[in-house]
TIPAVEX-272192 format. One record per residue (C-alpha): residue in three letters; y, z, x. Coordinates in steps of 0.2 Angstrom, whole numbers, padded with zeros to 4 digits, always signed. Example, Ala and Ser with C-alpha at 12.3 -4.5 7.8 and 13.67 -1.06 7.14 Angstrom:
ALA-0022+0039+0062
SER-0005+0036+0068
//
This chain:
MET+0044-0121+0092
ASN+0030-0130+0083
PRO+0036-0131+0063
SER+0020-0129+0056
SER+0018-0111+0063
SER+0033-0107+0053
ASN+0021-0112+0037
PRO+0012-0100+0028
PRO-0009-0102+0032
PRO-0020-0108+0016
TYR-0024-0093+0006
VAL-0041-0083+0013
PRO-0056-0086+0002
PRO-0066-0069-0003
HIS-0079-0065+0004
GLY-0086-0048-0005
LEU-0080-0037+0004
LEU-0079-0023-0007
SER-0094-0029-0021
GLY-0098-0017-0035
ARG-0082-0003-0030
SER-0071+0005-0038
VAL-0050+0006-0032
LEU-0035+0014-0038
ILE-0018+0007-0034
THR-0001+0016-0031
ALA+0017+0004-0035
ALA+0004-0011-0041
ALA+0016-0018-0053
GLY+0027-0032-0051
GLY+0026-0048-0038
GLY+0026-0034-0021
ILE+0011-0030-0011
GLY+0003-0018-0022
PHE+0000-0030-0035
ALA-0006-0043-0020
THR-0019-0031-0016
ALA-0021-0026-0036
ARG-0026-0048-0036
ARG-0038-0045-0019
VAL-0049-0033-0020
LEU-0052-0039-0037
GLU-0058-0057-0030
GLU-0068-0048-0016
GLY-0078-0042-0030
ALA-0073-0023-0035
ARG-0078-0019-0050
ALA-0066-0008-0057
LEU-0047-0005-0054
VAL-0033+0007-0062
ILE-0017+0002-0054
ALA-0003+0014-0056
ASP+0018+0013-0059
ILE+0032+0019-0064
HIS+0041+0004-0073
PRO+0032+0003-0094
ARG+0033-0014-0095
ARG+0029-0021-0077
LEU+0014-0012-0078
ASP+0007-0019-0093
GLU+0011-0037-0089
ALA+0000-0034-0072
VAL-0014-0028-0082
ALA-0012-0041-0093
THR-0011-0053-0081
LEU-0026-0047-0071
ARG-0035-0045-0087
LYS-0035-0062-0089
ASP-0039-0068-0073
PHE-0054-0057-0070
ALA-0061-0055-0087
ASP-0076-0050-0082
ARG-0070-0034-0074
GLN-0063-0017-0082
ILE-0045-0015-0077
GLU-0034-0001-0082
GLY-0015+0004-0081
GLN-0007+0020-0077
LEU+0012+0026-0077
ALA+0012+0038-0063
ASN+0026+0045-0054
VAL+0022+0048-0034
THR+0033+0064-0033
LEU+0028+0073-0050
GLU+0010+0084-0045
PRO+0006+0084-0062
GLU+0007+0065-0065
VAL-0002+0062-0047
GLN-0017+0074-0056
ALA-0018+0066-0071
LEU-0018+0050-0061
VAL-0033+0057-0051
GLU-0042+0063-0067
PHE-0039+0046-0079
ALA-0045+0035-0062
GLU-0061+0043-0061
SER-0066+0045-0078
ARG-0063+0027-0079
THR-0070+0023-0066
GLY-0085+0035-0064
GLY-0077+0038-0046
VAL-0065+0031-0037
ASP-0070+0023-0023
VAL-0053+0016-0012
LEU-0035+0021-0015
VAL-0022+0013-0007
ASN-0006+0019-0006
ASN+0007+0006-0009
ALA+0019+0017-0017
GLY+0038+0018-0006
LEU+0053+0017-0010
GLY+0067+0013+0002
GLY+0086+0010+0005
SER+0100+0007+0016
ARG+0112+0020+0023
ARG+0121+0025+0040
VAL+0113+0043+0045
VAL+0130+0050+0048
ASP+0133+0042+0026
MET+0119+0048+0019
THR+0117+0063+0007
ASP+0103+0077+0008
ASP+0098+0067-0013
GLU+0097+0050-0002
TRP+0086+0057+0013
HIS+0073+0068+0000
LYS+0072+0055-0015
VAL+0064+0041+0001
LEU+0055+0054+0008
ASP+0049+0061-0008
VAL+0041+0045-0016
THR+0036+0036+0003
LEU+0028+0054+0014
THR+0028+0065+0002
GLY+0020+0054-0011
THR+0005+0050-0002
PHE+0002+0067+0003
ARG-0003+0072-0015
MET-0012+0059-0016
THR-0020+0060-0003
ARG-0023+0077-0006
ALA-0032+0074-0025
MET-0043+0059-0020
LEU-0048+0071-0004
LYS-0054+0085-0018
LYS-0062+0071-0027
MET-0070+0061-0012
GLN-0077+0074+0000
PRO-0089+0083-0011
ARG-0096+0066-0014
GLY-0097+0061+0005
ARG-0089+0043+0004
GLY-0074+0034+0001
ALA-0060+0027+0008
ILE-0041+0026+0010
VAL-0026+0014+0016
ASN-0008+0019+0016
ASN+0004+0008+0018
ALA+0017+0013+0033
SER+0026+0000+0042
VAL+0033-0007+0059
LEU+0050+0003+0056
GLY+0039+0021+0059
TRP+0038+0013+0076
ARG+0056+0000+0078
ALA+0074+0007+0079
GLN+0083-0002+0064
LYS+0101+0003+0057
GLU+0104+0011+0038
GLN+0086+0015+0040
ALA+0086+0032+0048
HIS+0077+0040+0032
TYR+0064+0025+0029
ALA+0058+0024+0044
ALA+0057+0044+0048
ALA+0047+0043+0030
LYS+0033+0029+0036
ALA+0033+0035+0055
GLY+0028+0052+0044
VAL+0014+0041+0034
MET+0008+0038+0050
ALA+0006+0054+0058
LEU-0003+0060+0042
THR-0015+0047+0042
ARG-0019+0053+0060
CYS-0022+0068+0056
SER-0029+0070+0038
GLY-0042+0055+0046
LEU-0049+0066+0057
GLU-0051+0083+0042
ALA-0058+0066+0031
ALA-0070+0061+0043
GLU-0080+0078+0042
PHE-0086+0074+0025
GLY-0087+0054+0028
VAL-0072+0049+0021
ARG-0060+0037+0030
ILE-0040+0035+0028
ASN-0032+0022+0038
ALA-0015+0014+0038
VAL-0007-0004+0036
SER+0010-0007+0045
PRO+0018-0022+0040
SER+0035-0029+0047
ILE+0040-0039+0033
ALA+0034-0048+0020
PHE+0044-0054+0006
HIS+0045-0053-0013
GLU+0053-0051-0027
HIS+0058-0033-0027
LEU+0063-0034-0009
LYS+0075-0049-0013
LYS+0085-0037-0023
THR+0087-0022-0011
ALA+0091-0030+0005
PRO+0104-0044+0006
ALA+0098-0061+0010
GLU+0106-0064+0026
LEU+0098-0051+0032
LEU+0079-0053+0026
GLN+0080-0070+0032
GLN+0088-0064+0052
LEU+0071-0052+0052
ALA+0060-0065+0047
SER+0066-0077+0061
ARG+0062-0065+0074
GLU+0044-0066+0069
ALA+0031-0074+0079
PHE+0027-0086+0067
GLY+0045-0088+0064
ARG+0044-0083+0043
ALA+0042-0066+0034
ALA+0023-0062+0031
GLU+0013-0068+0012
VAL+0010-0050+0003
TRP-0008-0057+0002
GLU-0010-0056+0021
ILE-0004-0039+0020
ALA-0018-0038+0007
ASN-0032-0041+0017
VAL-0029-0031+0028
ILE-0030-0018+0016
VAL-0046-0024+0010
PHE-0051-0025+0027
LEU-0050-0007+0029
ALA-0057-0003+0014
SER-0071-0011+0017
ASP-0088-0007+0027
TYR-0081-0019+0039
ALA-0068-0006+0046
SER-0083+0009+0045
TYR-0079+0014+0063
LEU-0060+0017+0060
VAL-0052+0033+0059
GLY-0033+0038+0057
GLU-0029+0020+0066
THR-0013+0011+0059
ILE-0015-0007+0059
SER+0002-0016+0064
ALA+0003-0033+0053
SER+0016-0039+0060
SER+0020-0057+0073
GLN+0030-0043+0085
HIS+0026-0029+0096
PRO+0029-0013+0090
//
């Protein structure tokens, strides 16, 4: 392999893909894909942004950082747990009122973990599925009730290549992400009747601080080395795909899951 292929590419300059749009992103605090997407949508011209998370300090810090860097935009934060229907409803109502109507929803909230099936408890199984799959369902359901009457909108779900691939100790997470893909396909067909597009991105591995805290470094490096470029994705590379799916450039994509991976599923 050419050593240069393992180095991240230059950061892609913005092209105004979301000019004038309003965006809601779940699990967007911290340094992961959600926050990278928040920054990217603002760079691409979003007029208003609401980010949600369950961590108050990280959420406040994320909002403050974005407001400092994009002082001319409307940027709001809202605490929300996607496993609680009242908080989902409150988040959507908050975002709708602050933006004048959400144009793009990014369902980024998810929860992982490592456990063999033989050792996994019901609680461990249900917790991962409740956040990752059912949380995506709750947010989609609530947002479609706003978008469908307007006859427009885009929803982008964060899936995972584990929805296709097998990996030990990931049965709960893989099942949840496969469910997100199926939810994307089925809800996408239903929403298309009303002019709303639902699609998903399926990352393989993208390094960020939260991931590094939840998985052994040796395993992460092993997984990254299997990729065609010999490296993990940068979080902004995944954000770029999310922005594409949210933009008019993806106007004819419905219920699709784009694999953001340099390995075949």
